[in-house]
N, C-alpha and C positions, 0 to 999 in steps of 0.2 A: 315660297312654294317650301323649301327647305326647313324652315320653325314648323307649320304644320307636320310634315314630312316625318320628322322627330318627335312631336310630342304624341303624335298619334296612340304610339302603344300604351300611354300613361294618362291620358283623362280620364278615362275610366277610373281611374285607382283616388281620382279627387273630384269625383262626381259627377262627370260631366261627359254624354254620350254624342262622341263629334258624326256630322254626315258632311263629306264631299261636297265643296262642286266645284269641277277645273273643266277650263277648255281643255278640248280633245291636241292630243300632242301633235296629231297630223296637220294639224292647222300653224304651227308655233314653227320658230327658226331654231329652235334649239336641238343641241344633238340628241339621239335617243339614247336612253340609258335605262335600260331594264331591269337591271339592279336595285334602284331606286323603290321598286315595290315590294323586293325582300321582305321587309321586316316590318311594312305595315298588316294591323292584323285585320282577321281576314272576316270580321265582323264588323269590319267599316264599312258603312255604303257612302260612295263614291259614284257620282253625276258627272258626265263630263255634255260639255255643248260644244257646239259647232261654233265658229264663226266665218265672216266674209271670206272666202279664198284670198291671199294675197297677190295672186298675180290678176287677180281684177282688178282690187282697192289699189295700188300700187299704181294704175293708171292715170288715177287724179290724188298722188303722192300722199294716200293713206297705207303707213304699214303696221300702224301702231295693234299690237294684238289686244287691248284692252279696247279700243275704240270697235275694232271689228266683230267681236265679240258679245258685247252690252248689248243689245239685243236680244242675242237667244241666252245672256245670264240673266235679266229680266225674266223673261217667259217662263225659264225652267225653274226659277226660286219663286216666284210667284205658284205655279201649281205646287211646288212642297208645302207652303206656307200655309194654300187651304186644303189639302190632305190631311195636314200633320201638324201638330205642338211642338214649337220650339220657344226655345226662352231668351235666346238671343243670335244676333247675329255676328261673325268677326271677319274683318278681313284684314289677312295678312297677305301683304304682296306689293309690289313697287311700280306694278298697273294702275296707276289710280284715277284714271278715268272710271273704274269700276266702281269709286268709293261713293261716288254720286249716287247711286243707288240705296246704298244707306237709308238716304232721309227720306227717301220712296217709300222702301218695304216698312219704315215706322210708320209712317202716316198712314200707310193703307191698312198694316198688320197691327200697330201696334206692339211692336217690336221691338227692343233697343241694338242697337250696333256699338262694337265695338273695333277700332281702330291702331293696327301696327307699322309704327311708320319706321320702318327700315330703310328710309333714304327722306331725304327733304321731296317735299312734293313741289310748291312753290318755292322756287329757290331766283336768290338774286346777286348770287356770286357770279355772273358771269356776265352781267351789265355793263362791267368799267373793261372788260376785257378785248381785246383785239377780236375781230371778226374773224379771222386764220384759229383763234383756240377756242371757239364756240365750238356744243356739240351740234351735230347735221340737222336742219330744221328747227333751227334753237328760238327764230322768231315768232314762229306758228306754235312750238311745243311752250315757249314760257307764256305765250297771251292764254292760249287754252286754260294751265294750271292756273293761273293768276284766276282766273272766270271760275274754273271748276272748287277749287280748294274751298271755297267757303261756302257752295252747296252741300259739301258732304261735315264740314267742321261744326257749323252753324246748330248741328243737329243730334251730333256726336254724343257717346252718354259712357263714353270712357278710351282712353288713349295708353297705348302703350309703345314703348320705342326702343331702338337699341343703343339710342344717346340721348342724354339728357339737354343737349346744346338743340336737340330736334325739337323737344317737347318746351323749351324756350322760348324759342322763337313764334311757335303755335300760342302760347300763353300770351304773349305780349300782341299778337296780329288777332288774338280773339279772347278777348278780357273773361269771358262767359266759362271759358274752360277749365280755370283755376278752380271751380267748385266741382269741378267731377272727378272721378278716381282715375289716377296717372300712375304708371308704373315705370320706370326705366330697368329692359327684360333684355337684355343681349341674347343671341342667337346659345342653344346648348350644346356642350361638349357628347357628340353621340358615339363613345368608344365602339359599338357593333359593327358601325360605317367602315372602320378595319382593318376588323377581323374579317368581316366580308371580302373586301378589298384583298387581303393576301390568301382566301382560300382560293377565291377566284384570278389571281393574277394571273393563268395561262391565257387570261381572256385580253390582255393589255399588250402594248409596246413602248419603249420609253422615247422620248425624243434626242435621246445620246447613249454612247456605246459606255457602260460602264467598267470596261474591260483596257480602255484606251490607254490610263495611265492622266488624265484629267481629272482635275476637281469638278464637279458639276457643283450649279449652286442656282435653286430654283424658286423665281415667285409664279404662280398661279393665278390670275386675276386681273380683274380690267385695268387698264394704263389710262393717260388723260393729260392733259397740260396741267391742270394741277397740281399731279405725281412729280412737276418739274424741279422742285427743289428738293424732294425727296433721292429722284438719283442724281441728283447733279452731287453730293454731299456723297450717295453711295461710289459714285466713278470717281469721284474727288480721292478719298480714299484708299482706290485700288489704284489710282493713277501713282498713286506715292510710293506704293507696295512696288508697282514696276518700276518705279523709278529708281527703289532703293534695293530690291531682290529680285531684278529682271525672271533669273532661272526660274524660281520659285512662283513669280504671282502669273507668269504667262503660261502658268499652264490652268488657270482661271477659266470656266466658261459661266457666263451669265445667261439662262433661262430664261424669259418674260413670256409667259405663255396664255391666252385667250384672253389679248387685252385689248380687245375690241366688244362691243354690243352688237356691232353690223352680222349680215348674214354672214353663211362662210364662203371667203375669197372674196369680200367685201368694204373690210377691214382696214384702219388707215394706221399706218405704225406712230407711233407715239414716243415711242423708247428710243429705238434705233437714230431716229434725227440725234438726239441726244449725243450717241455714244459716236458716230459719226464726226459733231462738230467736235467735240474733246477726244479726238482721235483715236478712240479703242473699240471701232467696231468690228474687228478681227475677234474680241474676245466676247462678243454678245449676240445674243440670237433672240428675235422677237417673234413669235408667231400670234398675231393676230386673231384669230380663226379660236372660238370656246372649245373647250375639249368635254367629254361628259364628266359627271359629279366623280366616277368612282376612277376615270383614268386619273382625273387630279390627284387624289387621294395616293394613286398607286404610283405618281410622280415625284408628290413630295415623299414617301415612303424610300424611294430609292435613290435621293437626291443624295449625295457628299453633305451640304448644307441648304437652307432655307434662305431666304430674303422676304421682308413685307413693305410695303411700297403702300406710303400714306399719301392725303392729300395735303396741303398748306391750307385747306378751308377749314377752319378751329372746329367746323361741326360736323367732319364729315369722322368716320369712324370704320374699322375695317368689323365689321361682324361677323363673318364667318372667319374670327382670327382662331380661332378653337386646333381645326385641322392642323395648323402650322405646329401648334403644343404636342397635340397626339404622335405626331411621325415623330416625336424625339430625336430631333434634329440639330444641331445648332444651327440658330438663330438670329438675324439680324435682323430690326424692325426700325425703322423709319417714321416719324410722327409728330405730327402737331402735336405740341405739348398739356393740349387738353385734350386729346382723342384718348377715348374708355380703355379701345385698346391697347397704349401705353401700359397703362393702371394697371390690365388684364393680367397682361406680360410679367412686366415687373413682381406683381403679387406673386404669380408662381414660379420666379425665378426661371424661364423659361425660355429667358433669351438675353442678347444686350438691345440696350431703344435707346436710339439715338434720335436728340430731337433738332427738330430744321430750326430752331430759334438759334442752336448754339451752334454753327458751322466752322469757327474757326478753332475752335476748342476741339470738335470731333475729327479732322481728317485723320490725326497722328492713330487715335482711340481704334476708328475704322479699320486702318491698316494695320493694326497690331490685332483687333479681332478677324481677320481677313488671314493673316498670318496663322493665327491658331487653328483656325477649319483647312487650313493648309498642311498644317503638320499633326495634325489627330489630335491637339494636346486640349480642347474646348472640351470641357467634362459638361455633360448632359446632367443636371441635378434637376429633377422637376420638382417643384414642395406639390406633391397631393393632395396633400388634404387641404390648402386653402383651393386646389385646382376644383372641388367636388360640389361646392356649389355654384359651380356653372356644368355641372353635367346638365342631360337635355330630362331629366326628371325634375328634379330640383326645379329647373328653370320652369319645366310645364304645372308644375304646384305655384309658380307665381301667376302665372297666367290666371288659374282658376279661382283663385284669391280673388283677382280684378273681377274676373267676370262677377265673383259671388256679390263682391261691393256694388258694380253697378246695378244689377237685379236689388239688393236691399234699400238702395236709391229711389227708386221706380220713379224715376223722370220718363211716362210716356205720351204720349197724346191722346185725346177722349177722342174715340170714336164716334 
């Protein structure tokens, strides 16, 4: 959703006029954030579709918004394609089952489609992990994804991804994709969101008191067992600081917010258990419930420092890294060395990045960086000229260039 939202103001500048089809928010579990509509151009056509109510489908174990909305998407887009002329269908979502409609619409209406891979669809990452570390309903979702992914990938006309690793996996799995237009395009940086969050700051509350004399370090994003290595590394550095300079380091409070995709009140903590085992739970808070997007930005802007936790999966990339940079706060990031997010932070000189492969070398450095945060000595000198390449406008241009190349290729079925 965020990719499309911040691209909408710029599509027309590069020759594309978008029509959006989305699920009516009342059918989702997401917290309402009406500010998300503030910068959407008034001329954009937006159609909302229904979904089967979760209170019904949950009785048979079906909660996926994609599956609940699939039939309604099919019906609405069929209506649109019969009435109007469209050149391309663009899927930009992590609700992957919807993507199977691309092949259907391509065959029925001779219209190409592009898929934006923001996360892996079918992944074998958890296959060798203990059952306790696997996501809820993993057995069902893994098998469903394995069955559905080929339906979309065997007919797709172009691919966008936030990670080269995601594309490499798909190209290996489906060799015919190598001949198609493909592009790694990260999410864009959208400065206007920060301006709006500051303008509307009276609407938000912080999860901590700014005047309590403590140093509040914030992470807003998902947790998970695949982030155990990064968290352990961070906490080891913190524990060293506690041992060396207790009076100073005991003022740190870590806030991990929105760590679960589960509905409000039903998330399982994955960060606090690590803190408990390491004996630092008094300094750590974990809120599994997600918060509205602009609430998250407001929290980043008011933190004393920011933490970004990455996965031990080489394919993972923190596609929404830019808000952490735009907040202009001292930043510590923990990533697999192959992560594109680590590369972006380093290029822009926006923070300190620690590799999950260098644990023994990093603990002292992490402790030192935390000290610099505490003492206010960490200078923030972001290379904005480098950062400009990641602006929402520039990355929307890249999307449109790929759309054009798909149309130029013209690989469509015969009616």
